[in-house]
N, C-alpha and C positions, 0 to 999 in steps of 0.2 A: 504494500500500500504506500502511495506517495505521501510525502510530508504535508503537502497541501491538503489532501483529503483527510489525513489524521487531524490536522488543525481544525478543519471544518467540523469534523465529528465531535471534537472536544468543545468547540463553540456551541454546537447544538445542545450538547449535554449541559453546558453552563447556563444557556438560556432557559432550558427547562427548569433548572433549579432556581434561577433568579426571578423568573416572572411571577408577580403576585397574583393572588386569586381575587375574585370580585369583592369579598369582604375586606381584604387588605386595602383595595383601592377606595372602597367606600369610606374608610377611616381617614383618608387624606384630607387636609384642609384645601380650600380652593387654590391657594398659592402653590401648594405641593402638587395638586392635580395638574396645574398648568406646567410646572417644571417637569413632572413625570412624563407628560405628553410630549414636551419638547425633547427630552432625552430619548424617548422611544422613537420619535420622528427622526432624530439624528442616526440612531442605530438602523432604522429601516432604510434610510437614504444610503448609508454605506453598504449595507447588505445588498440593496437594490442595484448599486453600481456593479458589484461583483456578478450578480445574476445577469445583468445586461451584457457584460463582457462575455460571459459564457453563452448567452443567447446569440450574440453576433457571431461567435465562432461556430456554434451549432448550425446556424443558417448558412454560413460559408461552406461548411463541410457537407451541407445537404443541397448544394446547388443543383439545379435541374440538369446541367450538362454532365454531372457525375453519374446520372442514371441510377441503376440498381446499386451502385457502389456508394451512393450517398449515405451519410450517417442516419438520417431520418428514414430513408427508404429501406435500409437494412433492418430497421426496427418495425417496419410495417406502416410507416406514416408517409403521407403524400409529400410533405415538405417540412422544413425546419420549424415553421410556425406550429404545425400540428404536434411535433415532438415536444416543443417547449410547453405547449398547453398541457400535454399529458404529464410532463415532469413537474410542473409548477402548479397546475390547477387553475390557471388564470384563463380569461376569455381570449378569443383570437385577436381582438383589437389590442388587448394589453400585451399579448405575446409579441405582436408586431411592434408595439411601442418599445418593449425591452430591446428588440433588435436595433431599432433606430438609436436609442440611447447608447447601446454598446458601440455602434459605429462612431458616435460622437466621442466616446471615451478612447477609442482606438486612435482617432484623429488627434486627440490631446496627447496621447503617449508618443505619437510620431513627431509632433512639433515641439513638445516639452517633456522629454522622458523623465520619469521618476522611478527609482528602484528602491523602495523601502526594504529595510533589512527584515528578513523573516523572523517572526516572533517578537519584534520590537513594537511598542505601542505607537499608534499612528500619530498621536498628539493633536494639538489644535490646528485647524486649517490656517493656511497662510493669509495674512491681511489682504483683502481684496483691493485690486488696483487696476484702473482702466489703462494706465500707461503700460503696465505689464502685458495686458492683453493686446494693446495696440502694437507692441513690438514683436509679436509672435510671427514666425515665418508660416508658410503654408497657405492653404485655401482661405477664402473669405469667412468660412464658418469655423475656422480653428479657434477663435476666441470663445465660441459657444462651448465647444468641447472642453477646453481648459477651465472655463468658469464652472462647468458642471463637475469636472474632476476635482477641482479645488474647493467644492461646496460653496462657491459664490453664487451659484444658481442651483435650484433643485433640478432633479432629472425631469420633472414635469415642466418646469419653466424652460429649460433648455430645449426640450422636444417641441414645446409650443412655439418658441421663437423660431426654431429651424424650419418647422413645417409651415408656419404662417408666411415667412419670408419667401419660401420656395427657392428655386434655382434661377440665377440671373439669365435673362433671355440671350444676352450677348456676353462674351468674355470681357469686353470692354467695360461692362457694368460691375465687375467683381469688386473694384476699388470702392465704388459708391456703396455696394452691398455691405462691405466690411465696415465702412464708416457708419452705416445705418445700424449694424449690429452693436457697435460700441456705444452709440447714442442710446439705443434701447436698453442695453444692460445697465448703463449709468442711471437712466430713468427708473428702471426696475428697482435698483437699490434705493434710490432716494424716495420713491413712492411706495415701497414695500408691496409691489404688485403681485397678484396671484397669477397662475398660469393663464387664466382667462383674460385678465387685464393685458398681459404681455402679448397674447395672441392677437387681440383686437388692435393694440398699438402697432404690432408688426404688420398687420394687414394694411393699416393706413400708411405706414412707412413704405411698404412695397409699392403701393400705388404712386407715392411721391417720388420714389427712386426711378421709376420707369413709367412716366406719364403716357407714353405712346401705347405701351401694352395695357395700361389701366384703362385708357380710353377705348381701346378695342374690346376689352373685356366688358366694359360698360355697355357697348353696343350689343355684344352677345347676350348680356343679361336682359336687355330690352327685348331682344328677339325671342327669348325664352319665356316671356310672360304668357300665361295661359289661365283658362278658367274652364273647369269641367263640372258637370252635374251628373250625379248618379243616384238612382232610387234603390235603396236597400230593400231586402226582403221584409224587413220590419215595417216598411212604409215610410221610414224617415228618409229625407232627401239629403245627400251628402254633396258638398261642394269642395272641390280641390282647386286652390288658386295659388299661382306663383306670380309674384310681382317684383319688378325692378325697384330700386330706391325711389325714383320719381313717382311711379305709380302708387307705391305704398304710402308716400307722403300725402297724395291726393285721397287715397282710399281710407287709411287708418287715422289720419289727422283729425277729421271731423268726429269720428267715434271716440277717440281719446279725449278730445275737447269736451264733448257732451257728458262723458262719464268720468271726468277728471278726478273727483274726490274718491270714487270707488277704485280707481286704477292707480292710486298712489300719487296723483298729480297735486298741483298747488291748492292750498286752501283759499277761501274767498272772504271778502271783507264786508261788502254791503249786505243789508238784511235780506234782500231778494235772493242773492246768491247763497247766503248761509241757509236760508230756508230750503232752497233747491238741494244743497248738499245734504241737509238733514233728511230730506225726503229720499234721496238716493241711499243714504246709509240705512234707512229703515226698510228699504225695498227688500222683500224676502227672496227675490230672484238672485241666482248666482251671478258672478261677473260674466261668465260665459253666456248665460241666458240673456243678461242685459245687453251684451254686445250684439247678440243675434237679433234681438228685438229692435235695437237701435238701427242696425243695418237695414232691416226691413222697412222701418219708418223712413229712413233717409231715401231709400230707393223709391218708395211710394210717394213721398213728398216731391222728389225730383221729377217724377212722372206727371204730377198734377200741376206744378207751378214753376214759372221761370225764376221766381224768387225763393231762395232757400230759407224759409222762415224758421226752421229748426235751428239753424246756425246763426241767426241774427245777433244773438248775444255772445256766443262762444265760437266765433269764426277762427279757425286755426291760423296762426302766423308762421308760415314755413319759410325759412331763410335759405337762400342758395348762395354759398360762399365761393368766391373765386379770387385767386391772387392776380396781381397786375401782370405777372409773367404769363399766366395761363390765359388771361383775357387777351393779351397780345397774340398768343398762340392761336386762339379761337378765331380772331379776326384775320390772321394770316392764313389760317386753314380755309376760311371762307373765300379768300382771294384766289387761292390756287386750286380749289376743288375742280373748277371747270377744266383746267389744264390736265389735272390728274385723270379725270374721266375721259378726256380726249386722248389719253395715252402718253402724255408728257409727264414723266416722273422725276425730272431733273431736280425739282424743288422738294421732293418727298423724302422723308427720313429713310435710311436703310438702303438707298440706291447704291451707295458706294460699297455696301457689303454684298451686293448681288442677291438680296432677299426678295421674295415676292412682296409687292407693294400693296399695302392695304389702305393707302391714302395718307394725307398729311397728318402731322401731330396736332390733334385738335385741342390738346390741353385737357385738364380735368377740373371739376368743381365738386362741391360737397353739399348734400342736403342734410338738414338738421338730423342728428341722431343716427346717421348711417355710416358704417365703417367702409363701405364700398363706394367709390366715387361715381359720378356721372361724367359725361363729356362736357367740356366748357362750351362747346357749340350748343349742346342741349340746354345748358344754363341760360345762354343768351335767348334761346327760344322761349324757355319757361317764363322768364321775367317779363316778357312782352305781354303775357296773359295775366289773369287775375289769380290771387291766392299765393303768390310767391314774391318774396322780398329779396332783391339783390343786395349783397354785402361784399364790397371790394376791400381786400386786405392791402394795407401798405406794406413796406418792407420790414416794419417792426413787428407785425403781427398783432398789434394792439389797436382796437377800434377807437375812433375819436370820441372823446368824452362829450356828452351833451351839456353837462355842467349846470343843470337846473337847480335853483335854490329850493329844493324839496327833499323830503326823506324817502318817499316811495319812488321806486324806479319806474321810469316811463316805459311805454311799449317799445320805443325806439332803443332805449338803453337795454331792455331785456333781450331784444333781437341781437344787439351787439354782443352781449354776454353769451348768448346761445351760440353765436358764431365763434366766439373766442374759446368757450369751455367745451362745447360739443355734448353737453348733457351734465348730469350730476357728477361733480368732481370727486366724490368720495371713492376711495379705492375699491375696485371690484364691483361697482354699481353700474348696471347697463342702462339706467333710466335716461331717455332722450331729453332734449331741452324742453319739449312740450309738457313733460311730467315733472319739471323741476321748479323750485322757488328761488327767488333771489335773496341770498343771505348777505347781510352787511358785515364786513370784517372790522368796521369801526363802530363799536356800540354807541347808540344814540346818547345815553346818559354819561358817557365817559368824558366828553369834552365838547364845548360849544363848536369847536372846529369840525366836529363830526356831523353838524347839522346839514351840510351840503352833501348831496348824493351824486357821485360820478360813477361811471362804469367801472373804473378801477377799484372802487370801494366795495365791490360785491363779487360773489361767486355763485354759481348755480348748485343747489343741493336739492335732491328729491325730498318729499315731505318726511319720510321716515328718518333719513340721515340728518335733516335739518333739526328735527325734534331731538334726535340722539345728541347732537352737538350741544344744544341748549340744556338738555336734561342732565348731562354729565360734566358740565363745567368746562367743556373743551372750547376751543376757539380757532378761527382761521386768521393767520397773520400774513400780510403782504410784505414781501421783501423785494423791493424793486419791482420787477415784472413777474415775480414768482409768488405762488401762494402755498402756504405750509399749514398743515393740520397739527395743532398742538393739543395732544390728548394727555390728560394727567397720568403720570407714571410711565409714559412711553417716549421713545425718541421721536423728534419731529418727523413728519411724513410729508414729503413734497406732493402737492396735488397737481397732477399733470393733465393738460387739456386732452380731451378725447375727440377733438375736431380734426378731421383730416387736413384741413387747410393750414392749421397751426404746425403740424408735423412737416408739411411741405415747405412752409416758410423757413423753418429752422434749417432744413437742408439747403435751401436756396441761399441762406445767409452765410453759409460756409462754402459756397461755390459748387453745390451739387448740380 
């Protein structure tokens, strides 16, 4: 028996002896429970890394080209994923994730080898450092692997980042991809992001790194929209609908506006709105039933009248954000589309690479609350109609302050904040701008200087997190152009914008 296997068997026996039972855990204080969970999470992470390395090697030794000589095939399994499932008891998706993480860890070993002495304690992880990651050789995703190996990112965070960024379309984009990786890792550290937070931010980053591909994907999403009706044997009618971000803003915006209090949206101030909110709270129907009935009412109303009386009080304000650079791209694209369709591709991107030409770079724009962009040319079209408000970013990414001598934020200020924040700024909260409230970071009673309300004085928080902030003595502090969550007993957490336009501006400011 090898020394490695002997060590693992000893570890398994030690774990069996050390793990407490349910009664032991129940006797822990709340602080001890938190610490115990943290310790076990660290153990799980380190063991998971070793399993991932084994999974990647099993997959490699079970490659299809090996045929019946493959490791999995010799044991009666179709592929390495099936064998890993059998050995570990995890789902197929989890087995696939273990293989991906193992590939990242192998990349880390290739660019920054470490050779711990067998039997020696591992010790504390090295202090995390963006400069150390920036100086690594190898591929654009090497910093992700080293960050996971060094426990600067969890395996789930590293996998979410790598998957959401995808592979650069052109080798020339690899430098920008690595710069985006470093930016996202730094933001993850300061914002204490969950894997879901990191994945959403990486999706926005990917669109900003390659706007041409993002615009093409936006067109493809628009082409994929569909609506299907199916009558089930029970007599219930099922609708299956797929919408692109623009269509979803038109479709779901009115429903969310009308049911705002029940869907976690903003609270209301005047008596009529408060009475309406109380009526919704007392309604015995589930949220799903309310949404279904509201949709039926909207369609019926739209068929009867040219004026949408149901939305006269709660008309949604959907902002379409575009940077000055992408506005120029859209206008340039409009100018050369005729030549493109006539077969003249000299002005189209990619001509020098000999790639099939899909048209000019139209640029991208962002609809409130959406992680996937639309084309900037679509944005120009949308703002010509009703229901959409254009918002143009300057080079700083900060909207112009309205500067009214009042405490409540105006509708224009809220739209500017929605464009800047992209939704509730609370970490790991997916609530879009329409479901958020404006929170003042300068308390009204703290100083007479706080009586003026400007856009920079507030951030967007959903109702639940707004209440949590006030109920727990926490606060949001503005430091220059950054906002930080100061929670009692915790390190400050930077609140990062969830708006795609802001991520894009940050890249443009460093020459991306």
